[in-house]
C-alpha positions as CSV (number, residue, x, y, z in Angstrom):
1,M,59.3,-70.1,108.4
2,G,61.0,-70.1,104.9
3,A,58.6,-72.5,103.2
4,D,58.4,-72.1,99.4
5,P,55.0,-70.4,98.7
6,A,54.5,-72.4,95.4
7,V,55.0,-75.7,97.3
8,L,52.8,-74.5,100.1
9,G,50.0,-73.9,97.6
10,L,50.0,-77.5,96.7
11,L,49.0,-78.7,100.1
12,D,45.3,-78.7,99.3
13,P,45.5,-80.9,96.2
14,A,48.0,-83.1,98.1
15,M,45.4,-83.6,100.9
16,D,42.7,-84.3,98.3
17,A,44.9,-87.0,96.8
18,D,45.5,-88.4,100.2
19,Q,41.8,-88.7,100.8
20,I,41.3,-90.5,97.5
21,I,44.1,-92.9,98.2
22,A,42.8,-93.5,101.8
23,A,39.4,-94.3,100.5
24,A,40.8,-96.9,98.2
25,L,43.0,-98.6,100.8
26,D,40.2,-98.4,103.4
27,P,36.9,-98.1,101.5
28,P,34.0,-96.1,103.1
29,D,30.8,-98.0,104.0
30,A,28.6,-96.2,101.4
31,I,29.3,-95.1,97.8
32,G,28.0,-91.6,98.5
33,L,30.8,-91.1,101.1
34,H,33.6,-91.7,98.6
35,P,35.7,-88.6,97.9
36,L,35.4,-89.2,94.1
37,A,31.6,-88.8,94.6
38,S,31.9,-85.7,96.7
39,W,33.7,-83.2,94.5
40,V,35.1,-82.8,91.0
41,H,38.9,-83.1,91.2
42,N,41.2,-80.9,89.1
43,R,44.6,-81.2,87.4
44,E,46.6,-80.5,90.5
45,T,44.9,-83.3,92.4
46,A,45.4,-85.6,89.4
47,H,49.1,-84.7,89.3
48,M,49.5,-85.5,93.0
49,L,47.8,-88.9,92.5
50,A,50.0,-89.7,89.5
51,W,53.1,-88.9,91.7
52,A,52.0,-91.5,94.2
53,L,51.0,-94.0,91.6
54,T,53.7,-93.7,88.9
55,G,56.5,-91.7,90.6
56,E,56.2,-88.9,88.1
57,A,56.6,-85.6,89.9
58,P,54.0,-82.9,89.2
59,P,55.1,-80.3,86.7
60,A,54.6,-77.6,89.4
61,L,57.5,-79.3,91.2
62,A,59.8,-79.8,88.2
63,G,63.4,-78.8,88.9
64,R,62.8,-78.2,92.6
65,V,65.4,-80.0,94.8
66,P,64.0,-81.2,98.1
67,P,65.8,-80.0,101.2
68,P,68.1,-82.6,102.8
69,R,66.7,-84.6,105.7
70,R,68.2,-86.5,108.6
71,G,68.5,-90.2,107.7
72,P,67.2,-92.0,104.7
73,S,64.0,-90.7,103.1
74,A,62.0,-91.5,100.0
75,A,62.6,-89.4,96.9
76,A,58.9,-89.5,96.0
77,P,55.6,-90.5,97.7
78,L,55.3,-93.6,95.5
79,L,53.0,-96.3,96.8
80,G,54.3,-99.8,97.2
81,G,53.4,-102.4,94.6
82,G,50.8,-104.0,96.8
83,E,49.1,-100.7,97.7
84,R,49.1,-99.7,94.0
85,F,47.4,-103.0,93.1
86,Q,44.8,-102.4,95.9
87,F,44.2,-98.9,94.8
88,F,43.5,-99.7,91.1
89,D,41.5,-102.9,92.1
90,H,39.3,-100.7,94.2
91,L,38.9,-98.1,91.4
92,R,37.7,-100.9,89.0
93,E,35.3,-102.3,91.6
94,T,34.0,-98.8,92.4
95,A,33.6,-97.9,88.7
96,E,31.6,-101.1,88.0
97,A,29.4,-100.6,91.1
98,A,28.7,-96.9,90.3
99,R,27.7,-97.8,86.7
100,R,24.8,-99.9,87.9
101,P,21.2,-98.5,88.0
102,G,21.0,-96.0,90.9
103,G,24.8,-95.5,90.9
104,D,26.7,-92.3,91.0
105,A,27.6,-90.8,87.6
106,L,30.4,-88.5,89.0
107,L,31.9,-91.4,91.0
108,H,31.8,-93.7,87.9
109,R,33.4,-91.1,85.6
110,Q,36.2,-90.2,87.9
111,A,37.0,-93.7,89.1
112,L,37.1,-95.0,85.5
113,Y,39.3,-92.1,84.4
114,L,41.8,-92.7,87.2
115,A,41.8,-96.4,86.4
116,S,43.4,-95.5,83.0
117,Y,46.6,-94.6,85.0
118,D,47.2,-98.3,85.6
119,R,49.5,-99.7,82.9
120,S,50.1,-103.1,84.6
121,S,49.5,-106.3,82.7
122,G,45.8,-106.8,81.9
123,A,44.8,-103.5,83.4
124,A,44.9,-101.5,80.2
125,S,42.7,-104.0,78.5
126,W,40.1,-103.9,81.3
127,T,40.1,-100.1,81.2
128,A,39.8,-100.1,77.4
129,H,36.9,-102.6,77.6
130,A,35.1,-100.6,80.3
131,L,35.6,-97.3,78.4
132,H,34.4,-98.8,75.1
133,A,31.3,-100.0,76.9
134,G,30.4,-96.4,77.4
135,R,31.0,-95.3,73.8
136,G,27.3,-94.9,73.4
137,Y,27.7,-91.5,75.1
138,L,30.1,-90.5,72.3
139,A,27.4,-90.9,69.7
140,R,25.2,-88.1,71.2
141,R,25.3,-84.8,69.4
142,G,25.9,-81.6,71.3
143,W,25.2,-81.1,74.9
144,S,23.4,-83.8,76.9
145,E,23.3,-84.9,80.5
146,H,26.0,-87.4,79.6
147,W,28.3,-84.9,78.1
148,A,30.8,-85.0,80.9
149,Q,30.9,-88.8,80.8
150,A,31.5,-88.7,77.0
151,R,34.3,-86.2,77.4
152,S,36.0,-88.2,80.1
153,T,35.6,-91.4,78.1
154,A,37.2,-89.9,75.0
155,T,40.1,-88.4,76.9
156,A,40.8,-91.6,78.8
157,L,40.8,-93.6,75.5
158,A,43.3,-91.0,74.2
159,R,45.5,-91.6,77.2
160,L,45.5,-95.3,76.3
161,G,46.6,-94.5,72.7
162,D,43.3,-94.4,70.9
163,P,42.8,-90.8,69.6
164,Q,39.8,-91.4,67.3
165,P,37.1,-91.2,70.0
166,L,38.4,-87.8,71.1
167,L,38.4,-86.5,67.5
168,D,34.8,-87.8,67.1
169,F,33.8,-86.2,70.4
170,I,35.2,-82.8,69.2
171,E,33.4,-83.1,65.9
172,R,30.1,-84.4,67.1
173,S,29.6,-83.5,70.7
174,L,31.4,-80.2,71.1
175,A,32.0,-78.1,67.9
176,D,29.3,-75.6,66.9
177,D,27.1,-76.3,70.0
178,D,26.9,-73.3,72.3
179,A,26.0,-75.3,75.4
180,A,28.7,-77.8,74.8
181,E,31.3,-75.2,74.0
182,A,30.5,-73.3,77.2
183,A,30.7,-76.6,79.2
184,N,34.1,-77.3,77.7
185,L,35.5,-73.9,78.7
186,N,34.0,-74.1,82.1
187,Y,35.5,-77.5,82.7
188,W,38.9,-76.5,81.4
189,A,38.9,-73.4,83.6
190,Y,38.1,-75.6,86.6
191,W,40.7,-78.2,85.6
192,L,43.4,-75.6,85.2
193,G,42.7,-73.7,88.4
194,G,40.7,-70.8,87.1
195,V,37.8,-71.7,89.4
196,R,39.0,-71.6,92.9
197,L,36.0,-73.1,94.8
198,P,35.6,-76.8,94.7
199,Q,32.6,-78.1,92.8
200,S,30.4,-80.9,94.3
201,D,29.1,-82.1,90.9
202,D,29.2,-81.3,87.2
203,G,26.4,-78.7,87.3
204,F,28.9,-75.8,87.1
205,M,29.6,-76.8,83.5
206,R,26.1,-75.6,82.4
207,D,26.9,-71.9,83.1
208,R,26.5,-70.2,79.7
209,E,27.6,-66.8,81.0
210,L,31.3,-67.8,81.4
211,T,31.7,-65.4,84.3
212,A,32.8,-67.8,87.1
213,W,36.5,-67.9,86.1
214,D,39.4,-65.8,84.9
215,P,40.0,-66.0,81.1
216,V,43.7,-65.0,81.4
217,T,44.3,-67.9,83.8
218,L,42.6,-70.3,81.4
219,L,44.6,-68.9,78.4
220,R,47.9,-69.3,80.4
221,G,47.0,-72.8,81.5
222,L,46.2,-73.9,77.9
223,T,49.4,-72.2,76.5
224,Y,51.8,-73.8,78.9
225,G,50.0,-77.1,79.0
226,L,50.2,-77.8,75.3
227,H,53.4,-79.7,75.6
228,E,52.3,-81.8,78.5
229,A,49.5,-83.8,76.8
230,P,50.3,-84.6,73.2
231,G,47.4,-87.1,73.1
232,Y,45.0,-84.2,73.8
233,V,46.5,-81.6,71.5
234,D,43.3,-81.5,69.3
235,L,41.2,-80.8,72.4
236,Y,43.7,-78.1,73.4
237,A,43.6,-76.6,69.9
238,H,39.8,-76.4,69.8
239,T,39.6,-75.0,73.3
240,L,42.1,-72.3,72.5
241,W,40.1,-71.3,69.4
242,A,36.8,-71.3,71.3
243,L,38.3,-69.2,74.1
244,L,39.7,-66.6,71.8
245,T,36.4,-66.5,69.9
246,A,34.4,-66.0,73.1
247,R,37.0,-63.5,74.6
248,P,38.6,-61.7,71.5
249,W,40.3,-59.1,73.8
250,L,42.5,-61.8,75.5
251,P,45.6,-61.3,73.2
252,Q,45.9,-57.8,74.6
253,A,46.2,-59.1,78.2
254,S,49.8,-60.2,78.2
255,E,52.5,-59.6,75.6
256,Q,54.7,-62.4,76.9
257,L,51.9,-64.9,77.0
258,V,50.9,-64.0,73.4
259,R,54.4,-64.5,72.2
260,D,54.8,-67.8,73.9
261,L,51.4,-69.0,72.5
262,A,52.4,-67.8,69.0
263,E,55.6,-69.8,69.2
264,R,53.8,-73.0,70.3
265,T,51.1,-72.7,67.7
266,Q,53.7,-72.1,65.0
267,L,55.5,-75.3,66.0
268,L,52.3,-77.3,65.9
269,L,51.3,-75.9,62.5
270,G,54.8,-76.8,61.2
271,G,54.6,-80.4,62.3
272,G,52.1,-83.2,61.9
273,G,49.9,-85.3,64.2
274,I,46.9,-82.9,64.4
275,S,43.6,-83.1,62.6
276,Q,42.5,-80.9,59.8
277,R,40.0,-79.2,62.1
278,S,42.8,-78.5,64.6
279,R,45.1,-77.2,61.9
280,R,42.4,-74.7,60.7
281,E,41.6,-73.6,64.2
282,L,45.2,-73.2,65.2
283,A,45.9,-71.2,62.0
284,A,43.1,-68.9,63.0
285,V,44.5,-68.5,66.5
286,H,48.0,-67.9,65.2
287,Y,46.7,-65.2,62.8
288,V,44.9,-63.4,65.7
289,L,48.0,-63.6,67.8
290,L,50.2,-62.1,65.1
291,D,47.7,-59.4,64.5
292,R,48.0,-58.3,68.1
293,T,51.7,-58.4,68.4
């Protein structure tokens, strides 16, 4: 019927986002029925939620002009001010309830992370306080049952402008630990669409074989996502280094992809704002890319 296939492919994450928003505006009777407790959401779902909450269009729709409609129509699916307040208020209540003994760890992690999207007066301080309350997870070395929570806490704090917990997480809870490195690659592959089947919990991160996803899809997602998340550039850098260490044949997979990644790493190495570890790892990545081109 003439629909854009790329837009059609976003229907699933759009419906996922609708489910999460509906659960906030009309909460389910039991915590276990909440969609944030039912599956691990990915980047496409997060982008759809951000579109409704902040008005920022998903990168996948950038530059696309919507077809004309009859009569007045909204330019974006932005929720009204009252609905946004209700959504974030529900997230904060849900995160607090899920953190209590017997609560749901996945629900707590995802609700708290999404709460960091709220930049209204007082909201950022609440989120920062709630995140700092979980900084004990960041003190753990290597892989642990709370690794996913620690990662989510560190990235959410980086979103709020505090990069140090993420740097500490990379140094203490990720680097040089095989189980943690595998978990990070598995999570990135899922987040960037390399794992097509939805996951009901964080257990998929424990796969040490790294066979459940396509390495080229992950490399492409990391390459073209570098500019989208400057607050996470150190995590991107380490993940790129770990991926090419685990799959050294990847630079032979696509000449254009390798050239684009080489350009991006060169720009990062020529600027500032990255840690010494990231600089070393990006230099190693850049050397490997140049050696293959």
